[in-house]
N, C-alpha and C positions, 0 to 999 in steps of 0.2 A: 504494500500500500504506500503510495507516494505522498507521505505526510511529514511535515517537520515535527509535529507532535500529535499524539492521539488525545483528543479531548474526551475525558472520562466523566461519566455520571455515576453516582452511587445511589442505589435505591434501598432504603432501610438503614436507619441509624440507631438500631436497638443495641443488641449485644455485640454483634460482629461487624456491623457497618463502620463504626468509628475506627476499627483496626484497618479496614480496607482503605478508608479515607487517608489515614496516616501513611500507610505504605505506598499507595499509588501516588501520593503527593511527592514522594522521594524518588520515583522511577524516572530514568532518563527518557526523553522524548515522549513524555506523558504529562498532561495537565488536567487536574480535576477541576472542572468548570461548573458542575452543578451537583446538588444532592437533593434527595427527596425523602420525606417521612410524613406519614399521616398525622403524627403527633408533633405539633409545632414546638412543644417544649423540648423535644429531643434535639432539634437542630439549632435552636437559638443560642445554645451554649457554644456551638462551633462557629457561629457567624463572626464573632470577634477575633477568633484565631485564624480563620481562613478567609481573608478579606476579598480574595478574587473569586470565591466560590459563591454561586447563587443557590438559594435554598427554596424548595417548593414543597407543597403538601400533596401533589398529585404526580404520579409517574408519567402521565401522559404529557406533562410539560417537557420532560426529557425526551420522550419519543418524538414529539413534534419539532424539536429543535434540530435543524440540519447541521448545526455546528458541532453537535455531540456525535462522536464516532462510535463510542462503545459505552456499555453500562455494566456495572457489577450489581448483582441482585442478592441482597442479604435479608430475605423476608421469610416468613413461615413456609413450610414445605407445600402446604395446600395452595399457595399463591403462585408457585413457580411456573407451572404450565402456562397460565394466562399471561404472566408478565414476560416470560422468555419469548413466547410466541409473538406478542405485540412488539417486543423490542426487535426481533428478527425481521418481522414484516416492515418495520420502520427503517430497516437497513443498518441496524446497530450490531456490532460484535458484542458477545455476551459472556460474562463470567457469572456463574450461578452457584450458590451454596449447594452442598450435597444434602440429601439425595436430589437428583435432578427433578423428579416428579414422584407422585404416589402410585402411578399406574404405568405398566410397561408400554401400553399403546400410546400414551402421551409422550413418553420418552422417545419412542421410535419416531413419532411425528416431528418432534423438535430436532432430532438428528437429521432427518430427511430435509426439513425446512432449511436448516443451517447450510447443509450441503448444496441445496438448490440455489440459495441466495449467495453462496460463495463467502460466507461469513464464519468467523471463528466462534465456536461454542465451546467454552472451557469450563471444566468442573473445578470447584474449590476443594480439591483433594489435597489439602495443604500438607499432609504428612508425606506425600511422595516427593515433596520438595525439601523435606528435612535432610540436612547433611548426614544424619545418622542413617536414615533409610536409604539414601543414595549410596552410602558406603556398604550397607547390607546387600543391595542389589549388585554392586560391584563384586562383592565376595561370592555371592550365589552364582553370578554369571561366569566367574572365573573357574568354577568347578571345584573350588577348594573344599567345599562341604561334601562333595561326592554326590551320589544320588539322593535326592530329597525324600525323606521318609515320613515326616510329620511336621505340622505347624500347629502350635498351641498358643492362643492369644487370649489374654485376660484384660478387660477394661471395666473396672468396677469402682464405685465410690458411693457416698451417701448423698442422694439428690442428683441433679435437679429434676424433679418430676415434671414431665411434659403433659399437656392436656390434649394435644392433637395427634401425637404418635406414641408408639410404645418404645421400650428401651432398645429394642433391636434397630428400629429405624433411626433412633436418636444417636446411639453410640457405635453400633457395629459398622457404619460406613467408614469410620476411621481405619479400623482393622481390615475391612474388606478392600479398601482402596490400596492399602499396603500390600496385601496378598495378591491383588490383581496386578499391581505394578511389578511385583517379583515374578509372577507366573506368566503374565501376558496371555492368559486364557481363562475360560470359565470352568467351574467344576462340572462333572458329569451328572451328579445328583446331590441331593442334600436332605437332611432331616433337621427339624428344629422343634424345640420344646420351650415353653414359657409359661409363666403363671403371674396372676395379678393378686396383690395382697391389699387392694383397696376396692371400694365399691364402684370405681370407674370402669373396671373390666379391662383396663389397659395394662398389658404385661410390664412388670417392673424387673423381672428376672428372666433371662433367656439364654439358651444354649443352642448353638448352631454347629452342625457337623457336615462338612463338605467332602465329597469323594472326587478327587482329581484324576483317578485312574492310576494304573501302574503302582499301586500300593501307597500312594500319597494321600493322606488324610489331613484336613485342616479343621481345627476346632476354635470356635470363638465363644467366649463367655462374657456377657454384659449384664450389669446389675446396678440398680439405683439404691439398693438397700444395704450395701456393704459398709461396715463401720470404718474400714480402711480404704485408702485409694491405691489401686494397683494399675499400672500401665506397662504390661510386659508381653513379650512374644518370644517363644522358643522355636527355633528352626532346627530340626534334627536331620542330619545327613549320614550317609554311610561311612564317610571319612571323618568329618568333624561336625560339631554342632555350634549353634550361635544363639546367644541370649541378648535380647534387646530390652533394656529397661529405660523407658523414656523419662522416669523420675530421677534417674541417677545423673547428676550434673557432671561428674568426673569421668565415668566410664559407661556411657550409654550402650555400647556394643562390646560384647566379649565373645571370643571364639575359643571353644574348648576342644582339645584333642582327646576327648573321652567318649567312650561308647562301647559297642560290642562287635566282635568279629564272629560271624556265623559261618560255619562250614558243615558239610555233610560227609560223613564217613560211610562209604558204600560197604566197607568190610564189616562194620558192626551195625549198619543200618540205623544210624543215630545222628541227630543234629548236635554238633559241637559248638558251644558258646564260650568265647574267651573275652573277658573284659579287658578293655584298653584304657589306660590312664596316662595322660600326657600333660603337656603345658597348656596354659591359658594365656591368650594375648588380647590386648585391647587396642584397636587402631586409633590413630589420631583423627579427630573429627572437628571440622570448623564450627564456629559459633554463629554463622550467618543465619538471619531470621528467615524461617521457611516461608512466611507470608510475603516477605519482600521478594524472595526468589520466585514465588508463584506469580506475583503481580508483574515482575519483570518478564517472565515467560509469556504471559498474556500479551503484553505490549509488543514484545519482540515478534511473537507469532503474527500479530496484525501487520507489523511493518514488513516482515519477511514473507508473508503469505504462506505460512506453514502451519502444521498441526501443533498444538501445545502438548506437553508431556501428559497432562491430565485432560485428554480430549473428550469429545462427546461420547465416543464409543465406550470409553471406560465408565462413564456415567451410566450409560444404558446397561452395561453388564452388571453394575451394582444394583440398579433398580430391578432387574430380572431376578437376581439372587434374593433381594429383600422381599419381593412379591411372592416368590416361591417359598421362602421361609415363613412368611405370614400364613400362607395356605397350609403349610405343614403344621404350624402351631395350632391353627383352628381345627385341624383334623387329627388331633391326638398323635402328633409325631409321624404322620404319613410321609414316606419317602417320595420326593418329587424329582423326576428326571428332567434335566434342563436341555 
């Protein structure tokens, strides 16, 4: 795209919008020119800090402005389909919070529309821009871990209860986006179980098991009721294993040369298991802010006419998994083939 700078609009200034405003304001060849929130009290406090930014209470004001080239949408999930569709039809590139939509059909429609319009549709899969996760992918792709055997991910804490989506739709997209980034493919099938401990009927505890074939299983546990906060992922390989602890500020990623060597003795018709214990090492990881890296990728994708790392198809794959998991939960853990 032949522009000196991409003029950005931010829609939604609640929890995540202010972070987008701050980061996009620092990206090269980008200028945040307008923001929108239905609650005027939310954006009045930013007006004095961002003098060149215009503030509106209607997203249509941004869609109608031909000087705005792209928008970032940080609003409740139920509003995503309508807002993204209107933005694309208005010729705007779009960055949207995860999940993309609540329905697979809507996600497919938005992907097709973005492709037809020749516009960038990027997901806010901020964890795939984390230097720690980038390093994990580098290690996995190098083959250092060997054949991947399992992935176990835990994302639990006390609160925040959501009123429009369950804990799976709220928390699991973080872990699913990381797994999707590492695997670059969808699972073959899945099973999910969840339970609600309030009168709302919205699940606050959920377990998701995904089968990727060739013996690789991935498990995700999400929970709003845990008295402790845990953000961890274990990736087990035939050669080495990796532990990712997002709460560890000094060693987020550790690689262990520990595991088992399994052989079969034809003479005694028995499986032989030998435990392997070796060193642990922790790679050096930069402290770049993932959200800034994500914003930069969005702007550079527009300028260069390329797909971003967290492209629309990755968002579609996540919606398909979440929708299938929701079906499985509502049908007592029925296995769903994808």
